[in-house]
N, C-alpha and C positions, 0 to 999 in steps of 0.2 A: 202188400199189393202185387207176389205172388200167389197171393192165393187166388186173385180177380182176372189171373191169364187165362185159364183155361174156362171163362165162364164166358170174355170177352170172345178170343178165341176161338168159340160156338159160334159168336149171335154172330163173329164177321163171317163166315168163310158157310154161312149159310146162306145171308144176303147175297154173297155167293155166289151158290149154289143157284138161285131164285132169280138171280141175275144174272148170266156171266157175259151179260153182252153189257155192265156198264162198268165203264173207270171208275168209276169215283164208287161201287162195291170194290174192286178188285184194291183201288187206294187207300180208303179204309180200313180197310183185312194190315196193308204192308204198314201203317199207321201201327195195329195194335203188333205190330212184332216187336216195330224201333223203339212203341214203349216201352219194351220188356227188354229193348239189349237185343237183339235178335234179329242183329242187322244183316245178315248174307236176304237167311231169309223174305224181309222187309224187301231187300236191293228183286227181287224176286217175283213176289206179287204189283210192286211199279210197273216192272216189266212187263204184268197178262196185262195192269193195265192200261199201261201207251199200246199193248198189240191188241184190246180194244178196239179203244178210240186215239189215233195216231196227233190229233188234234184236244188234249183234254190236256192243258198248261199245269192242271195243281196235282195230277199223276208223274211231268215233269220236273216240276221243279221240287218233289219229295224224295221219287228219283236219287238227282242230284242233292239233296241234301246227305243223304244217307250214304251216296258215295262216301260224299266229304269227312264224315264222319268215317267209313274202315279207308278214308287214305286212299283213293282211288280221284285222283286229282284233277285228272287230263278226261276221265268221264265225266267225272261228275262237271267238272268246265261246259261238257260238252249238254249236259244233260237242259242245266239252266239258263246257257243260253239262249235253247232251245224253247225254256218253258218263261223268256221274252220276249223272245222273238210270236208267241205264243200271245200272250195276256202281257205285253209292254208297258206297263203301272203295275207291276206284284213290287212292290218295298223294299218284302221280307230277300226274293228272291234277287234283287242288289246287291245288300248288305252280302250272301252268302257268296258270291261271286264276285266280289269288293275283295270279304274274306277270300278267297281264293286268290284273287292277283296280289294284297298281301304278302303273299305265302311267296309268290313264282320273284317277290322281289318288285312288280310293274306300280311300283306307289301312285301313275301318274290315272292311271285307267282303272285302278281300285276308291282314287279320289274322287272323278267322274262318276263311275257304282252310287258311292254313300249320297253326294250329288242326287242321284238323280232316285235311292230311297229315300229322299226328306223330300224330293218334290213334292213326291205324289202319293207321302203316307209321312203329309207334317205332325201325324201323330206320335207318329213312331219313335220315341225315344236312344232304341239301340241307334240306326237313324245317325239320329246324330253325332249319338258318343264315339261311334266308330267314326265315322268322315270327323271329329274335332279331333281325335286321336291321332289322325295320321297325318293333319294340318301342323300339328304340333310340335311330331319327330321329323318334320319336314325345317317346322320357324316359326313356325303361323302364328302365337302363343295368345293372341287378343282374340284372334278370330276363333282361335280354339276356347276359350275361355267360353265370350258369348256361346258354344252350341253345346255348348261341356252347360254350362246355365238351364238353357230354352229343357235339351236333354234332366234334371232333375227338378223342373217348371212343370213339363209332361207327367213325368213321373216320377216326381215325392220317394218310391222305393230302387231305384234300378242303382244298383250300389257301385255298378258304372259309372257311369254319371259322380258320381259323389267320388270316387274316387277321382279320374282323369283330375272334375276342376277345380281336386285339390292339390296334386300332383301340377298342376297348369298353373296354381294359383305360388305355390315355392318356386315357379321359376320367375313370377311376377316380382317376387319378393316381401308379397301376404300372409307373411305364419302367424298370424293368430288367424282369417280366415281358412286358410291352408288346416287346421289344424282344424277349425269345424266341421273342414268333413271326411277330413277322415269319422270325429267321433261321430257325422250318421251314417261313415256306413258301418261304424262299429258296435252301434246305437241296432242295423238292424242282420248286420256278421258279426260277430263279434271272433266268429274262429278264420276271419279274411284276414292272412297271413304279412298280406303286403300292406291295407290295411296301418296295419297295427306296427310292425315295421318301421312304414313312416312315422304314426305316430310316435312312438320312440324315439324317432334318430331327430322329429325336429320340437318334443315341448320342451323349456325350457327352468315354466314351475317344479316340483311334483309328480309324475304321471298318476295318477291315478292309481289306488291299492286296485282296482278288482284287473287291468289291467296289465299292472306287473302282476301278480298273481297269477293271470293265464299264458302270461308273454314264460315268464319263471315254468310253470306245468308242463310247459307244451316243450318245450326244449329239454323235458325231463322222461320225455314218455316215447320207445322205442318205437310209437305201430306209429308213429308224429313220420307224417311223408321229407324225405329226406331237405328238398326244395323249399317247405314255412318254415322248415325250422330256419334253416339258411335264411331267412327274409330278413325269419322274427330276433333270433339270432345278431343280426347284424345292427340293427333301429337299435334293441338290450345294448350292447354295446356302446351305440353311441349313449345310449341316455346317460350309461354312467362312465365314461368317456367326464364328461362335459361337469360329469361334480368329482371330478377325480379321482374316483373311487378304482383306482387300477386294475386292480386283483380282480373281482368284477369283472368289467372293462376285460381285460385276457379271457374271464374263464369266458362269458358272452362269443368271445371274437373264438376264441378255438373249439368254440360246438360250430356258428355259420362257421366258417369255413372247411371241422370234416364232416359237416350234412352234404353244403354246395360243389365237393369234393368227390365225396360221391353217387352224386348224381349226373352229374358234371364230368369226372374223370378231372388226371394229370396234366400239367405240362408237355407234348411229343416233343420230349427233348433235340432227340435226334432230327427231327422234321421240321424243327425252326433252325438247327444248324446247317443244316444241312440246305434251307433257302439263305441265309449270311453266306452261306457256301458258294452260292451260285449266284447272289447278288455282286459281294463279288471281283470273283475269279470274271464278268459279263461283261455290269456296266461301269470297267475300266477309264478315262483318262483319254483317252483315245480313241476308241464310241463313243462319247459327248464330238470329239473334236468332226470324225465325219458326218454328224448332226445335228446342224451346226443350221439349216436353213428352218430347223419340224417347227410346227408351232409360230403363235402368235407375238407379234411383238407388241404388248401388254407389261406396262413392270406392274400392274395392279393388286396383281394376289403378294397377300403376306404369306406364306407355311410357317407356322405356332409347330413343329412341332415336339419331341420327347417322354417318357418315358407317362403318365396318368399321373394326377397329381404331384409337378413335380415347378407348379407353377406355372402355368401352362394360358388355366384362366385369368391368372391375375397383372404377365405377360398380355392378355387381349384383354382388358380391364381398363389396364392405361392407355395401351397407348387405343384406346375406341370411344378415351373421352374425350379427344381431340376432333374437332369438329372433319378436317377431312379425309377419318380416317372410320368405314365399319368396321366393326366385329361381327362375323357372319354365322357365330360360334364350333358346332361344327358338324363337318358336315362330313355325308359321307359318300359324295360324285365321288372322291377320285377315286377312292379304294374299287368303285361299280362298278365304272368305265376301266380299267383296269384289270376284270371278271371281262365284263365284256371282252375286253382286248382278244382275251383266249375263251369263248361258250364255241364250245362244240367241240375245243379239242381236248386232250388230254395235256395239254404243255402246264405246269405250276404255275399262279398266281403273276410269280417274283418273274416270266419272264413275258411281264406283260410290254413293256417300250422294248424289247424287241422286236415282234411284233410291227410297230411303227411303223408305216409309210408316209410319207412328205406330207399325202394330202386327209388320212385321216388323221394325221398329229393338230392340223388345225380341224378338223370336225371337231377332236373328241376336247380344243377347246374352245370352238365356243360351245356348247354342250356343256363345258364345264363353268364358261363365264356368266352364263343363263346364272346355274342354282345360283354361283357363290353372287351375281347379284340380286338377285330376289326382296327384295326387304330391306337394300338399301340405300339411302337417297342418291338423287341425281346428283352428277361430280361432286363424287365421294375420289377421293384421286387414288387411295388405298385400303384396298379389303381385307381381311384376316380368315381364315380357319383352323382353326384351333383344332382339329382332331390330330391328341397324342403323336397313332400310332403312324399318321404318315412320309412316318420316315424312315418306315419301306417301302411308300411309294416314291424315293423325290426326285429316281430313277425317271420314273413317270415324266412328275412334274413337269420338272426339264427338256424332255421335251415338246409338251406339252406351252410352255413358256420362259422361252431361254434365259427370261428382262424378271425373274420372279423372283423373291427373300428369300433369306430361309428364318427363321428364333428357333437358339433351340436351345428351350428353358434347364436344364439342370438342376440337379437336387443334392443334399450325403444324401450316399445308399439305403442307407438305416433306416432315416428316413423313410425315403419313397418308400421302402418297402412298408415298414410299420403303413402306414398311411391308408396301403393301398388295399394290406389285408386285411383292412381296420374295415373297409370298403364295400360295399352292394354293389359288385360289378356283375358285366352279362356277364351269366352260367359258358359262357365259353370265349373265356377270358382267361385259360388253365392255368396261367403264371401266375393268380392272383391267391390264389389257395395256402398257400405254402413256404413257406422264408427261402429253402431250401429251391425252386422252383426260381423263385424270385428273386435268388443270388444270377440264378443260372442266367436267366432272363436278362437281366439288368448284366450282365458278364457278354453276351452275344448284341444287347441294344450299344452297348461299345462298342465293343469292336465295329459296329457296322459306320456310327456315323463318326468312326475315326477316318473308312476308308471316304464317307463319302467328305470329310474335311481334303482330303485328299484329288480326290476324283473329277468330285459332281463340279460344274460350270458354277450353281449360284452361289453369290457372297449367301453365310454362312455367316450368322452371329450370338452367340455362348451367351444364356443369361441363366445368370445363377444364382436360386431362391435365397439364397440367405443373404447375398449381394441385396439383394430389392427388396429386402426388408428390413436392412441398415440403414440403408439410405436409396429415399423409397427414386429419390429426385436422380440423383446425378446414374442412376437403372432407366431413369425416361426418359433425358437426355439422353442418351446413346441409343433406345429405341428409336427416338426421332428422326435421332443425326442420320442411321442404318437407311429407315426408309427415306430418308432425304427431306425430308419433311419441320417450318419451324416449328419452334420454343410453344409450347401453349398450356398457362397455370390451370388450365381445368386438367389438362393430363396427374395433379397430386392429389383430386377431389377425385376421385377412380369412384368413388368407395358414392358417388351419387350417382351414379350413372344410374340411370333407369330402364337401359336397357334387359332385355328378358336372358337370361343365364340359368343352361340348363345341360347344367353340371355340375356331379356332385361337393365345386366349389364353390353355389352361389351367394352360402350366408360369411360365408367368411372377405370375401370381398366388394358383402355389404358393408366393409367397418374399414373404419382407418388402417391402416397398415400395424399391424401386430406383431412379438418374434418367439408369441409363446410356443407355436406348432417347431422353432429349431431348440432338435435333440432330446425333441418328446422323448425320440421312442426307449431314450435309457429311463422315463420313471414307467417301462416295462423292463425294464434286464431281469428283473427277480423274476417274471412273471412268465418271460417267452425266451428259453433260453435258446428255443430253436431261431431267433434269431442274432440272437447272438452269433452261434457257435457254424450258421449260414456267409453269414457274414463278416467270420475273426480275419480275414483275411484283403 
């Protein structure tokens, strides 16, 4: 392809010489530069095209696309908006603008862009996939499934659509068809690390020899990108773990976590400790006593918190089997609203509650309630938000909802740490890749939860995972008594609950209660000496 660069540029430059007032000539030259990865030169040519004709929508679109790739999001946003003002039906501009809005955290506006893209070009499969991804992240899984199916129907070779459909079907509990989707991806892209990782993590029977061979050879190659190694390694570790091949699972897990750690970095212990120190020093009982009038009076929200993999999904599954309780899943909105409170300042996020006024607390409570109730049946007495790390946000939550309830899920530290370590968490969860970091994170989380027990005005119920699996009825009765609702036998049949579950525990909570995960760390003790060393105390 590099050999074609000179003749392509020569022809495009000649066109500009012959028609210097024609924006199409400059735009074509810019596209040639972009094709060969010379984005700054491409931006210059698109600017020349716009200079020739300010009303040339194609040039504004191309300029916005190139600026986006260069990371100049503000200028890209402006260029794409201009393109759409000139040509309001250009679907590709809506898709690019939507992607920019996602990166800016403006999800509502991004969804609107993808909806318009799909409206203006029904054949644009990518627009449907983008829209489906956003809807899935917001918990609208059934609508996302429909859009992903439409996307692969329009373009059967669209890998993004097949992969997204597979993940959505996993959320809905359809393992067989999810696997079929991952196979569709791997037929077209055998090197797709996400699809291969998900396939290996999900398949119950023996995996295809070529998939296993590709996964193992990929993990052994120094040239493979660390993030690809991590995605495949986590899947391979789960594949071996399911077969009780503990040494092989540990080896794959070590490779995955080392790769993720190189790509994402370790836990910043000083920053975490400073955050916990700040929370404890700032939000004492007196702080809340002077703000008794803050927030909304509703007692609808239930905040389920704890470390990831501590039983939060199981707890919500039991509760949401009750006809008067809706499980909203892991909502990002509490943390998002807290971040907005300190936006434009140099204050750390943990100071969000300190910035609230009485009127602001009511406004944010209204905004959060809207997100909480999205998809919930009318008349629900309680709605749960099981974002585990909301334990960082409990001061903020208490000022928004002074009558809310908190359920704190706990689990044996070694089992909890091992389960996190074996899971493919977001790269920003820096504590998840190293057992010593996990031990430090665990200690700091315990320190904060002990403080909330003393200072937080919200009632907190502690639920031990091991107690739940040994006597689910007793724990379910405790939970319902805590949220002030009558007993319902359906809570014992939680595994029949057909709601979408968008967490790594989606498959465990679709089975009757079992205890095989209790003490699981012991199987790995001979292969993971760091686990024992980190949690010796």
